[in-house]
Structure formats: structure tokens, C-alpha cells
C-alpha positions as a printed NumPy array, in Angstrom:
array([[ 23.176, -57.358,  28.611],
       [ 26.323, -58.07 ,  26.573],
       [ 24.646, -56.932,  23.341],
       [ 23.517, -53.721,  25.076],
       [ 27.051, -53.125,  26.324],
       [ 28.443, -53.635,  22.816],
       [ 25.905, -51.206,  21.324],
       [ 26.527, -48.672,  24.041],
       [ 30.238, -49.054,  23.647],
       [ 30.085, -48.458,  19.871],
       [ 27.98 , -45.31 ,  20.129],
       [ 30.035, -44.095,  23.014],
       [ 33.31 , -44.506,  21.118],
       [ 31.792, -43.059,  17.96 ],
       [ 30.831, -39.784,  19.628],
       [ 33.905, -39.826,  21.815],
       [ 36.145, -40.006,  18.75 ],
       [ 34.301, -37.129,  17.084],
       [ 34.568, -35.023,  20.228],
       [ 38.239, -35.861,  20.678],
       [ 38.975, -34.956,  17.068],
       [ 37.297, -31.573,  17.404],
       [ 39.022, -30.868,  20.718],
       [ 42.422, -31.784,  19.297],
       [ 41.933, -29.593,  16.229],
       [ 40.726, -26.616,  18.284],
       [ 43.535, -27.045,  20.832],
       [ 46.097, -27.255,  18.055],
       [ 44.7  , -24.135,  16.376],
       [ 44.738, -22.206,  19.677],
       [ 48.372, -23.168,  20.307],
       [ 49.582, -22.324,  16.8  ],
       [ 47.476, -19.169,  16.26 ],
       [ 46.417, -17.789,  19.664],
       [ 45.75 , -14.244,  18.398],
       [ 43.555, -15.422,  15.535],
       [ 41.754, -17.861,  17.804],
       [ 40.885, -15.152,  20.361],
       [ 39.799, -12.779,  17.57 ],
       [ 37.509, -15.407,  16.01 ],
       [ 36.055, -16.237,  19.428],
       [ 35.306, -12.554,  20.1  ],
       [ 33.655, -12.193,  16.679],
       [ 31.489, -15.254,  17.346],
       [ 30.438, -13.942,  20.769],
       [ 29.671, -10.499,  19.331],
       [ 27.614, -12.056,  16.532],
       [ 25.757, -14.336,  18.947],
       [ 24.818, -11.693,  21.529],
       [ 24.983,  -8.281,  19.841],
       [ 24.697,  -8.272,  16.047],
       [ 22.529, -11.341,  15.427],
       [ 19.487,  -9.108,  14.837],
       [ 21.243,  -7.416,  11.912],
       [ 22.097, -10.777,  10.36 ],
       [ 18.606, -12.247,  10.663],
       [ 17.213, -10.775,   7.393],
       [ 19.958, -12.62 ,   5.475],
       [ 19.201, -15.822,   7.381],
       [ 15.522, -15.474,   6.456],
       [ 16.377, -14.966,   2.776],
       [ 18.294, -18.257,   2.804],
       [ 15.383, -19.831,   4.711],
       [ 12.787, -18.592,   2.199],
       [ 14.731, -19.772,  -0.855],
       [ 16.355, -22.861,   0.646],
       [ 15.603, -25.092,  -2.364],
       [ 16.997, -22.543,  -4.824],
       [ 20.066, -21.969,  -2.62 ],
       [ 20.65 , -25.734,  -2.354],
       [ 20.488, -26.155,  -6.159],
       [ 22.924, -23.278,  -6.754],
       [ 25.362, -24.593,  -4.12 ],
       [ 25.239, -28.123,  -5.592],
       [ 25.918, -26.813,  -9.117],
       [ 28.715, -24.613,  -7.724],
       [ 30.313, -27.65 ,  -6.042],
       [ 30.156, -29.621,  -9.307],
       [ 31.505, -26.59 , -11.169],
       [ 34.529, -26.296,  -8.842],
       [ 35.295, -30.001,  -9.215],
       [ 35.106, -29.616, -12.996],
       [ 37.517, -26.671, -12.945],
       [ 40.16 , -28.644, -11.073],
       [ 40.286, -31.205, -13.866],
       [ 40.027, -28.78 , -16.802],
       [ 42.268, -26.381, -18.69 ],
       [ 41.243, -22.75 , -18.97 ],
       [ 39.807, -23.352, -22.463],
       [ 37.762, -26.315, -21.244],
       [ 36.421, -24.232, -18.338],
       [ 34.895, -21.458, -20.506],
       [ 31.635, -23.288, -21.288],
       [ 31.021, -24.507, -17.675],
       [ 31.737, -20.974, -16.41 ],
       [ 29.234, -19.431, -18.836],
       [ 26.63 , -22.039, -17.879],
       [ 27.165, -21.366, -14.18 ],
       [ 26.929, -17.587, -14.64 ],
       [ 23.748, -18.159, -16.682],
       [ 22.294, -20.266, -13.856],
       [ 23.056, -17.479, -11.357],
       [ 21.368, -14.903, -13.606],
       [ 18.286, -17.079, -14.158],
       [ 18.084, -17.851, -10.417],
       [ 18.358, -14.168,  -9.501],
       [ 15.794, -12.811, -11.994],
       [ 13.335, -15.707, -12.315],
       [ 13.85 , -17.719,  -9.125],
       [ 11.897, -15.472,  -6.669],
       [  8.845, -15.016,  -8.987],
       [  8.612, -18.773,  -9.624],
       [  9.055, -19.439,  -5.903],
       [  6.301, -16.963,  -5.043],
       [  3.97 , -18.413,  -7.684],
       [  4.256, -21.938,  -6.263],
       [  4.074, -20.708,  -2.649],
       [  0.886, -18.737,  -3.368],
       [ -0.746, -21.769,  -5.001],
       [  0.213, -23.983,  -2.083],
       [ -1.029, -21.38 ,   0.403],
       [ -4.402, -21.019,  -1.329],
       [ -4.973, -24.758,  -0.963],
       [ -3.909, -24.717,   2.7  ],
       [ -5.887, -21.697,   3.907],
       [ -9.322, -22.444,   5.426],
       [-11.813, -20.526,   3.275],
       [-15.333, -19.803,   4.508],
       [-17.726, -18.683,   1.8  ],
       [-20.536, -16.297,   2.791],
       [-23.469, -15.173,   0.652],
       [-23.534, -11.477,   1.591],
       [-21.162,  -9.059,   3.233],
       [-21.861,  -8.551,   6.947],
       [-22.899,  -5.141,   8.243],
       [-20.103,  -2.712,   9.04 ],
       [-19.926,  -0.485,  12.109],
       [-17.733,   2.138,  13.821],
       [-16.961,   3.813,  10.488],
       [-14.131,   6.293,  10.731],
       [-14.673,   9.628,   9.064],
       [-11.04 ,  10.653,   8.665],
       [ -8.659,   8.679,   6.411],
       [ -5.677,   7.17 ,   8.222],
       [ -3.078,   9.262,   6.403],
       [ -5.019,  12.455,   6.949],
       [ -4.678,  11.766,  10.688],
       [ -0.963,  11.135,  10.186],
       [ -0.511,  14.466,   8.41 ],
       [ -2.484,  16.308,  11.086],
       [ -0.387,  14.713,  13.852],
       [  2.844,  15.747,  12.152],
       [  1.615,  19.299,  11.526],
       [ -0.333,  20.068,  14.711],
       [  0.646,  17.73 ,  17.54 ],
       [  4.456,  17.516,  17.438],
       [  7.356,  19.81 ,  18.234],
       [ 10.527,  20.278,  16.186],
       [ 12.398,  17.345,  17.735],
       [  9.465,  14.893,  17.844],
       [  8.167,  12.248,  15.493],
       [  5.198,   9.873,  15.648],
       [  4.495,   6.317,  14.544],
       [  1.844,   5.666,  11.846],
       [ -1.64 ,   5.858,  13.443],
       [ -3.472,   2.563,  13.921],
       [ -7.197,   1.895,  14.2  ],
       [ -7.46 ,   0.393,  17.706],
       [-10.31 ,  -0.585,  20.064],
       [-10.083,   1.219,  23.402],
       [-10.962,  -0.072,  26.882],
       [-14.448,   1.469,  26.669],
       [-15.35 ,  -0.421,  23.484],
       [-14.94 ,   2.539,  21.132],
       [-12.258,   2.972,  18.478],
       [ -9.342,   5.386,  18.344],
       [ -6.494,   6.343,  16.063],
       [ -3.433,   5.554,  18.2  ],
       [  0.103,   6.799,  17.605],
       [  3.236,   6.818,  19.787],
       [  5.498,   9.871,  20.066],
       [  9.276,   9.745,  20.36 ],
       [ 12.423,  11.514,  19.19 ],
       [ 12.644,  12.629,  15.568],
       [ 14.611,  10.492,  13.105],
       [ 16.593,  13.62 ,  12.24 ],
       [ 18.298,  13.684,  15.661],
       [ 20.32 ,  10.508,  16.196],
       [ 21.619,  11.423,  19.668],
       [ 18.052,  11.757,  20.939],
       [ 17.137,   8.435,  19.337],
       [ 19.916,   6.866,  21.376],
       [ 19.215,   8.611,  24.68 ],
       [ 15.417,   9.07 ,  24.837],
       [ 12.457,   6.675,  25.115],
       [  8.995,   6.632,  23.485],
       [  7.312,   8.989,  25.908],
       [  3.752,   9.773,  24.793],
       [  0.673,   8.121,  23.286],
       [ -1.807,  10.055,  21.143],
       [ -5.279,   8.486,  20.975],
       [ -7.902,  10.339,  18.949],
       [-11.515,   9.032,  18.739],
       [-11.918,   7.736,  15.181],
       [-15.589,   8.769,  14.939],
       [-14.849,  12.464,  15.466],
       [-15.115,  14.504,  12.252],
       [-12.484,  16.942,  13.528],
       [ -9.572,  15.468,  15.557],
       [ -8.337,  17.464,  18.55 ],
       [ -4.938,  16.687,  20.106],
       [ -5.722,  18.027,  23.56 ],
       [ -4.493,  16.781,  26.934],
       [ -7.325,  14.25 ,  27.135],
       [ -5.989,  12.584,  23.982],
       [ -2.429,  12.358,  25.321],
       [ -1.022,   9.841,  27.821],
       [  2.491,   9.882,  29.231],
       [  4.306,   6.563,  28.812],
       [  7.871,   5.273,  29.041],
       [  8.757,   2.632,  26.498],
       [ 12.5  ,   2.035,  26.426],
       [ 11.942,   0.12 ,  23.177],
       [ 10.309,   1.703,  20.113],
       [ 10.344,   2.039,  16.314],
       [ 11.884,   5.521,  16.482],
       [ 14.831,   4.423,  18.661],
       [ 18.212,   3.   ,  17.654],
       [ 20.229,  -0.172,  18.254],
       [ 19.083,  -2.294,  21.218],
       [ 16.304,   0.258,  21.912],
       [ 14.772,  -0.376,  18.475],
       [ 11.651,  -2.566,  18.523],
       [ 12.699,  -4.871,  15.666],
       [ 16.136,  -5.499,  17.169],
       [ 14.761,  -6.097,  20.681],
       [ 12.142,  -8.558,  19.4  ],
       [ 14.586, -10.5  ,  17.205],
       [ 17.017, -10.823,  20.118],
       [ 14.233, -12.313,  22.235],
       [ 13.852, -15.189,  19.737],
       [ 15.154, -18.67 ,  20.421],
       [ 16.92 , -20.6  ,  17.668],
       [ 13.761, -21.925,  15.956],
       [ 12.044, -18.536,  15.954],
       [ 15.233, -16.851,  14.778],
       [ 15.155, -19.064,  11.671],
       [ 11.464, -18.581,  10.862],
       [  9.982, -15.421,  12.433],
       [ 10.22 , -11.706,  11.746],
       [  8.542,  -8.727,  13.473],
       [  5.768,  -6.679,  11.885],
       [  4.67 ,  -3.107,  12.59 ],
       [  3.888,  -2.478,  16.305],
       [  0.465,  -1.524,  17.636],
       [ -0.022,   0.383,  20.9  ],
       [ -2.994,  -0.927,  22.904],
       [ -4.475,   0.149,  26.216],
       [ -4.395,  -2.939,  28.412],
       [ -6.228,  -1.201,  31.261],
       [ -7.171,   2.427,  31.746],
       [ -3.907,   4.356,  31.422],
       [ -1.793,   1.181,  31.112],
       [ -0.442,   0.97 ,  27.553],
       [  1.499,  -1.917,  26.029],
       [  3.366,  -2.221,  22.757],
       [  2.18 ,  -5.241,  20.746],
       [  4.411,  -6.459,  17.917],
       [  2.743,  -8.828,  15.394],
       [  4.974, -11.629,  14.113],
       [  5.305, -13.066,  10.616],
       [  6.107, -16.783,  10.587],
       [  7.596, -18.42 ,   7.511],
       [  5.911, -21.817,   7.411],
       [  7.078, -24.751,   5.308],
       [ 10.433, -26.135,   4.183],
       [ 10.756, -26.137,   0.388],
       [  8.305, -23.311,  -0.348],
       [  7.901, -21.242,   2.836],
       [  4.941, -18.86 ,   3.044],
       [  4.16 , -16.069,   5.527],
       [  1.495, -16.801,   8.153],
       [  0.413, -15.077,  11.365],
       [  2.903, -16.062,  14.077],
       [  1.356, -14.515,  17.189],
       [  2.58 , -11.375,  18.92 ],
       [  5.292, -10.142,  21.26 ],
       [  4.019,  -7.894,  24.042],
       [  6.392,  -5.238,  25.381],
       [  5.608,  -3.558,  28.693],
       [  6.7  ,  -0.098,  29.698],
       [ 10.012,   0.479,  31.463],
       [ 10.228,  -0.708,  35.079],
       [ 12.832,  -0.816,  37.84 ],
       [ 13.412,  -4.532,  37.199],
       [ 14.555,  -3.94 ,  33.614],
       [ 18.255,  -4.515,  33.007],
       [ 20.197,  -2.723,  30.287],
       [ 22.563,  -5.695,  29.86 ],
       [ 19.695,  -8.174,  29.531],
       [ 18.022,  -5.994,  26.895],
       [ 21.24 ,  -5.698,  24.878],
       [ 21.95 ,  -9.44 ,  25.06 ],
       [ 18.492, -11.051,  25.124],
       [ 16.108,  -8.378,  23.839],
       [ 12.711,  -7.718,  25.389],
       [  9.113,  -8.929,  25.144],
       [  6.691, -11.724,  26.072],
       [  5.618, -14.071,  23.284],
       [  1.902, -14.908,  22.886],
       [  0.961, -17.721,  20.507],
       [ -1.688, -17.173,  17.801],
       [ -4.198, -19.456,  19.531],
       [ -3.491, -17.764,  22.875],
       [ -4.592, -14.294,  21.753],
       [ -8.245, -15.158,  22.463],
       [ -7.334, -15.43 ,  26.167],
       [ -6.551, -11.702,  26.363],
       [ -9.541,  -9.341,  26.23 ],
       [ -7.478,  -6.347,  25.107],
       [ -6.001,  -8.326,  22.167],
       [ -9.084, -10.226,  21.041],
       [-10.692,  -8.628,  17.98 ],
       [ -7.916,  -6.089,  17.415],
       [ -6.16 ,  -5.744,  14.077],
       [ -2.84 ,  -7.498,  14.729],
       [ -2.471,  -9.047,  11.291],
       [  0.794,  -8.074,   9.53 ],
       [  0.081,  -6.527,   6.124],
       [  2.612,  -8.903,   4.521],
       [  0.547, -11.896,   5.695],
       [ -2.8  , -10.354,   4.695],
       [ -1.464,  -9.391,   1.237],
       [ -0.179, -12.933,   0.695],
       [ -3.572, -14.423,   1.557],
       [ -5.349, -11.972,  -0.763],
       [ -2.941, -12.624,  -3.634],
       [ -3.313, -16.398,  -3.197],
       [ -6.978, -16.054,  -4.256],
       [ -5.689, -15.534,  -7.783],
       [ -5.573, -19.351,  -7.867],
       [ -9.311, -19.762,  -7.222],
       [ -9.691, -20.982, -10.825],
       [ -6.757, -23.391, -10.698],
       [ -2.98 , -23.496, -10.934],
       [ -2.775, -21.754, -14.329],
       [ -5.256, -18.935, -13.566],
       [ -2.532, -16.279, -12.93 ],
       [ -0.143, -17.71 , -15.538],
       [  1.391, -15.027, -17.85 ],
       [ -0.509, -14.864, -21.114],
       [ -3.49 , -16.799, -19.697],
       [ -5.122, -15.101, -16.649],
       [ -8.413, -16.989, -16.921],
       [-10.469, -15.865, -13.894],
       [ -7.44 , -14.02 , -12.492],
       [ -7.98 , -11.186, -10.027],
       [ -5.8  ,  -8.47 ,  -8.475],
       [ -5.507,  -6.169,  -5.49 ],
       [ -6.39 ,  -2.801,  -7.103],
       [ -3.706,  -0.133,  -7.218],
       [ -4.239,   3.616,  -6.922],
       [ -2.372,   6.738,  -7.979],
       [ -1.982,   7.607,  -4.317],
       [ -0.03 ,   4.74 ,  -2.72 ],
       [ -1.534,   5.505,   0.686],
       [ -5.032,   4.54 ,  -0.421],
       [ -3.905,   0.965,  -1.014],
       [ -5.806,  -1.935,   0.5  ],
       [ -6.399,  -3.565,   2.929],
       [ -8.965,  -1.361,   4.619],
       [ -9.339,  -2.02 ,   8.344],
       [-13.11 ,  -2.266,   8.882],
       [-15.297,  -3.354,  11.798],
       [-17.79 ,  -6.013,  10.639],
       [-20.607,  -7.634,  12.602],
       [-20.865, -11.337,  11.765],
       [-23.092, -13.946,  13.385],
       [-20.291, -15.608,  15.316],
       [-17.848, -12.713,  15.655],
       [-17.817,  -8.926,  15.751],
       [-14.388,  -7.388,  15.315],
       [-11.865,  -5.672,  13.054],
       [-11.155,  -7.267,   9.698],
       [ -8.729,  -6.572,   6.87 ],
       [-10.959,  -5.998,   3.861],
       [ -9.798,  -6.562,   0.265],
       [-12.006,  -5.71 ,  -2.702],
       [-10.357,  -7.77 ,  -5.459],
       [-10.938,  -6.733,  -9.07 ],
       [-10.315,  -8.337, -12.507],
       [ -6.67 ,  -8.737, -13.512],
       [ -6.968,  -6.246, -16.392],
       [ -6.63 ,  -2.765, -14.871],
       [ -9.104,  -1.253, -17.319],
       [-11.84 ,  -3.433, -15.792],
       [-12.905,  -2.06 , -12.405],
       [-15.757,  -4.288, -11.294],
       [-15.675,  -5.926,  -7.863],
       [-14.896,  -9.618,  -8.338],
       [-14.432, -10.827,  -4.78 ],
       [-14.621,  -9.404,  -1.256],
       [-12.153, -10.932,   1.188],
       [-12.396, -10.521,   4.976],
       [ -9.346, -11.549,   7.021],
       [ -9.844, -11.421,  10.822],
       [ -7.394,  -9.046,  12.482],
       [ -6.446, -11.475,  15.266],
       [ -6.157, -14.816,  13.429],
       [ -5.593, -16.336,  10.002],
       [ -7.06 , -19.714,  10.963],
       [ -9.924, -19.024,   8.543],
       [-10.818, -16.273,   6.099],
       [-14.22 , -15.21 ,   4.746],
       [-15.055, -14.308,   1.172],
       [-17.964, -13.299,  -1.055],
       [-17.677, -14.142,  -4.76 ],
       [-19.566, -11.291,  -6.429],
       [-19.145, -12.837,  -9.865],
       [-21.748, -15.457,  -8.994],
       [-24.272, -13.136,  -7.336],
       [-27.335, -11.404,  -8.763],
       [-25.845,  -7.911,  -8.559],
       [-22.695,  -6.605, -10.219],
       [-20.679,  -4.326,  -7.948],
       [-18.356,  -1.455,  -8.804],
       [-14.803,  -1.804,  -7.463],
       [-13.196,   0.795,  -5.217],
       [-10.705,   1.878,  -7.908],
       [-13.605,   3.23 , -10.008],
       [-15.188,   5.297,  -7.232],
       [-13.009,   8.415,  -7.578],
       [-14.244,   8.965, -11.136],
       [-17.869,   8.565, -10.017],
       [-17.428,  11.158,  -7.243],
       [-15.643,  13.666,  -9.508],
       [-18.379,  13.259, -12.108],
       [-21.072,  13.967,  -9.499],
       [-19.62 ,  17.41 ,  -8.671],
       [-18.051,  18.865, -11.777],
       [-17.862,  22.374, -10.278],
       [-15.515,  21.175,  -7.497],
       [-11.799,  22.07 ,  -7.602],
       [-10.483,  18.554,  -8.25 ],
       [ -6.959,  19.769,  -8.992],
       [ -6.2  ,  20.184,  -5.295],
       [ -8.876,  17.913,  -3.836],
       [ -9.606,  14.251,  -4.415],
       [-11.503,  11.335,  -2.816],
       [ -9.397,   9.176,  -0.504],
       [ -9.8  ,   5.682,   0.923],
       [-13.043,   4.506,  -0.652],
       [-13.793,   1.871,   1.974],
       [-16.804,  -0.429,   2.465],
       [-19.947,   0.805,   4.203],
       [-22.539,  -1.975,   4.521],
       [-26.053,  -1.759,   5.979],
       [-29.143,  -3.956,   5.915],
       [-32.179,  -2.007,   4.681],
       [-35.602,  -3.619,   4.271],
       [-34.055,  -7.036,   4.763],
       [-31.491,  -6.618,   1.981],
       [-27.788,  -5.839,   2.246],
       [-26.893,  -2.475,   0.721],
       [-23.23 ,  -2.032,  -0.168],
       [-21.694,   1.452,  -0.423],
       [-18.206,   2.857,  -0.742],
       [-17.528,   5.504,   1.925],
       [-15.095,   8.194,   0.721],
       [-13.58 ,  11.285,   2.35 ],
       [-12.63 ,  14.323,   0.282],
       [ -9.081,  15.403,   1.102],
       [ -6.84 ,  18.332,   0.161],
       [ -3.158,  18.133,  -0.633],
       [ -1.169,  19.527,   2.29 ],
       [  2.246,  19.314,   0.609],
       [  4.07 ,  18.312,  -2.527],
       [  4.07 ,  14.606,  -1.69 ],
       [  1.035,  12.507,  -2.606],
       [  0.952,  11.124,   0.944],
       [  0.594,  14.577,   2.526],
       [ -3.096,  15.336,   2.623],
       [ -5.706,  16.499,   5.104],
       [ -9.488,  16.412,   5.035],
       [-10.111,  19.744,   6.729],
       [-11.484,  20.565,  10.15 ],
       [-14.967,  19.417,   9.064],
       [-14.461,  16.963,   6.209],
       [-16.795,  16.208,   3.346],
       [-17.786,  12.58 ,   2.923],
       [-19.96 ,  10.75 ,   0.423],
       [-21.483,   7.317,  -0.086],
       [-21.399,   5.679,  -3.517],
       [-23.855,   2.868,  -4.179],
       [-21.759,  -0.1  ,  -5.323],
       [-24.468,  -1.357,  -7.697],
       [-25.765,   1.793,  -9.396],
       [-22.793,   4.135,  -8.912],
       [-25.052,   6.876,  -7.515],
       [-23.123,   9.26 ,  -5.228],
       [-24.807,  10.576,  -2.072],
       [-23.134,  13.586,  -0.45 ],
       [-23.561,  13.654,   3.338],
       [-24.576,  16.932,   4.964],
       [-21.67 ,  18.167,   7.088],
       [-24.058,  19.004,   9.946],
       [-24.965,  15.321,  10.291],
       [-21.465,  13.827,  10.246],
       [-21.666,  12.738,  13.899],
       [-25.052,  11.026,  13.332],
       [-24.292,   7.981,  11.18 ],
       [-27.968,   6.889,  11.253],
       [-28.88 ,  10.005,   9.295],
       [-26.456,   8.93 ,   6.552],
       [-28.714,   6.015,   5.709],
       [-31.842,   8.154,   5.784],
       [-30.222,  10.478,   3.269],
       [-29.045,   7.549,   1.128],
       [-32.519,   5.954,   1.203],
       [-34.135,   9.229,   0.149],
       [-31.856,   9.635,  -2.892],
       [-31.656,   5.956,  -3.882],
       [-35.211,   4.785,  -3.264],
       [-36.094,   5.122,  -6.925],
       [-33.044,   3.065,  -7.967],
       [-33.726,   0.321,  -5.423],
       [-37.395,   0.009,  -6.347]])
């Protein structure tokens, strides 16, 4: 008992002395500088409750590069100590060395950090190798950005704007392009005073989208991407974080999902930075935001944000979330890029690149991967983020590896290594040239193939892999402004032989006829 009392007494007095010292210092500061003390207190309270969302990106930067920041701070501390004991002539060399360290850290630190993080992530991710690509289904005819252009041109008024359309499963099991409507970014007063007030949901299988009353639902989201300050989705979600999430999580791009018929929710995917020395982005679950209700408090939203957090492993408990594409593009891109290390640590090394692969780039930035595709696997049937990775050298356009990342989890990813298969496949970046070559009399100055995405079917017991492309027309001066017409033209390009099959416009709504047409034209090649 006496020993316990002594131990308790020591710890008690230790913490008591620390507390007393802090109290005495704060009390003394308040008495000597009351105005400054009140001002600092107000700034701290404002930062804690109001502006912490604006500071979080800087906190995350320090979190991501904590090792580099620690090294720079240590060298800076040693540098300051050296200056105190040196003349100005003696301080020239240390100053130049320190400035050199800052320059090297700024220009070379992030790439080295990313290189090591990608290698570490590749070894941590659970990879499931499959022999063949699974069959695809629910193919959309219109490209995503064609829908976006059509919404902006045909569905909105002068003072309205819409969020980027997402490929979303509806309550009936079909798939729609879903976009939320709110005040235009050009009118700041409306962004402050209005809510997100309408949802557009266009069936993705329709060749010609119609924005009629049946495709419009009235909603009332007091939080949205097109709104400002505490009404902005990112700010509201960040304010809902506790301390640990504030240091490691960031919001992705929201998705609007129909929870029940007519009951829409805003689902915000989260990016979690996992790890201490070399953090890497992983799927961090979602925050679900309900529509405005009488119980909502303006003060609570300003101070504590809005939204209910759902953990990654809890998503499977919600029917309307399971199988949806909730994966942030930043996380999916990081997984895809980590496969550059499939041949070892030095595979992507500058000047080496043995077995290195890349995410293909396109002239039109809006055709960039991943493609959101519905695949039917043995144990799961859902939306995936598809990457068709090609050799590192841009002049080589063969398909090296197909990567399938489930839209609702990154617990495991699926891949097909085409380099070890019997057939050699053409990559998606080479498809535009094949299509243009197949119709030389077409006006390719104003038209071009967009979003060459996978189309996979099993025919006669063998998987047949095509690239499905939609022909689009420029609708403006920007490369992102294009439409595919009221009745678009689509074509299938065989990924092995490069043969292009143009689909009859009268049969666009009958996807089974696409394969009959492809079989008729490709039978000789396949035999």
C-alpha cells in the first residue's frame, strides 16, 4: 500500500506541477495582455468551429509528407543553432546547403515519396488473378461527357448548373445517369441562399436521352457541391470529422443514389490516408447526407457539419449502396499505378522500365480511364472501375493488363495479365485509329470516337473481347464539349484482330443483335 501511495503521489505531483505551470503562465499572460489574450482565444475558437475545413488540406499535406517535413524541420533546427554561433561569413555555406535541401525536397521529395508509397501499396493490396475477363452487361450507349453536354445545353435554365453525371444503379435494378441541379457557379448570391433542388436521372441504355418530367425529381439538399461555405459538401463533411478522421480523411466526389422510390440521398466517398511514414490513399467508406428536414439546425451545420459515416465493411449492409461505384478516382488511380511494380521495385525506375506499364492517355482528357463497367463474375455482379493498362512507351499500344477494381470496396482487386495469354489484345488508345481507318469517307475533322470501353461476351464457350465506342461531334470549342447526336453511331472493335463492326442504328436498343452482327462479320476471323 505504501509503495502504491508513493507511486500515486509522484505521478500526481508530476501532472499537478505541469498543470499548475500552464495555469500560471496563462493567467499571467491574461493579466498582462488581456486584449491579445481575448483576440487569440477568439481566433482559436473560430479556427476550431468555423474555418477548420479550409485548413484541412494543409494538415493533410503535412500528414502525407510527415517524414520529409520532420527531416526539413530537424535540419532547420540545426541550421538555426549553427547561425547563433557563427559570423555572417561562416553562415554562407550552411545557408546555401539549407536552401539546396529545401529545393531538393520541393522538386524531388514528392516523386520519391510517391514511388515508395506505390511500391508499398502494391505489396499490401490483395490481388486476385483471373484467367479471362468476365462478361459485361448494362452497356451504356452514350458517353458520360456527352450526357453532361446535353444536360448543360438542353435541361438547364440560365441560372442553373448541374453536377457531373454518374453511372448509378436505380431501385428497379437498371442503370441511370444521375446528376443534381442547383444554382449556377456564376451567381454567388444564389449559391449562398438556394439548395440543390432537383435530380436528373436518365436511363443509361437509351440511345437518345430525354429530360422530361419522368426523369426529374424534386429534392431539397441544403448541402451540395454547387453551394458555398457551410452549405458546400466538402466543408460540411470535413466539419463532421472527429480528430482522427480530420488528420487522415478527405471527401471525394458525391454520388446521388435513390434509397427508396423517390427518396434520394447524397453519398460522399471518403479517401483515407493510411500509414505513418509513407501514407497511401485507400477507400475510407462514405458519408451519407439526407435531404433537409425540420430537425436540421443551421448552427449545428455551421459548427459540426452534416452526414452519417458508414465504414467500408458496413457498405454491404445497405442494399442501395452495395455494388454501386463509390470508389474515389484518386484511390482507383493509385491502385492502377501501383501495378507498375508487378516486375519488382525497379520496374518503373527512370531509364529502366523493364515490364513497366501505364494508364493510357488520350488527346481528349475526358476519355481518360477508369471506365465504369458492369461485370458479371461468379461471386459478384456489380459496377467495377476498369483500367486497360498498356506498355510504358506511348508508341506501343497493346493491352498489357486489365484491372478490375470493385466500386464498393478495395479489399481485393482482380486482374488479367494479357502478356501471358494466348491472344495479344489491342489497347484502347489504338482504337480511334482503327475506327477512322474503317470509314475513310467520314468527316473526322468534326467527329471522333469517344470512350472506347470494354464490351465482353462469351460466344461458343470462348470469351470475346471488344472495345465499344460511340462517335461524337464537337459541340463547342473545348475538347470536353461534345455530343453524340439524337441517335448515336456506335461500333465494336475486336480487341484481337482490330476488325471494326458498325452497329445498325435501328438495332441500338437490342444489344443481343450487336453480337449477331459481330458474329456475322467476324466468323471468318475467329475460325
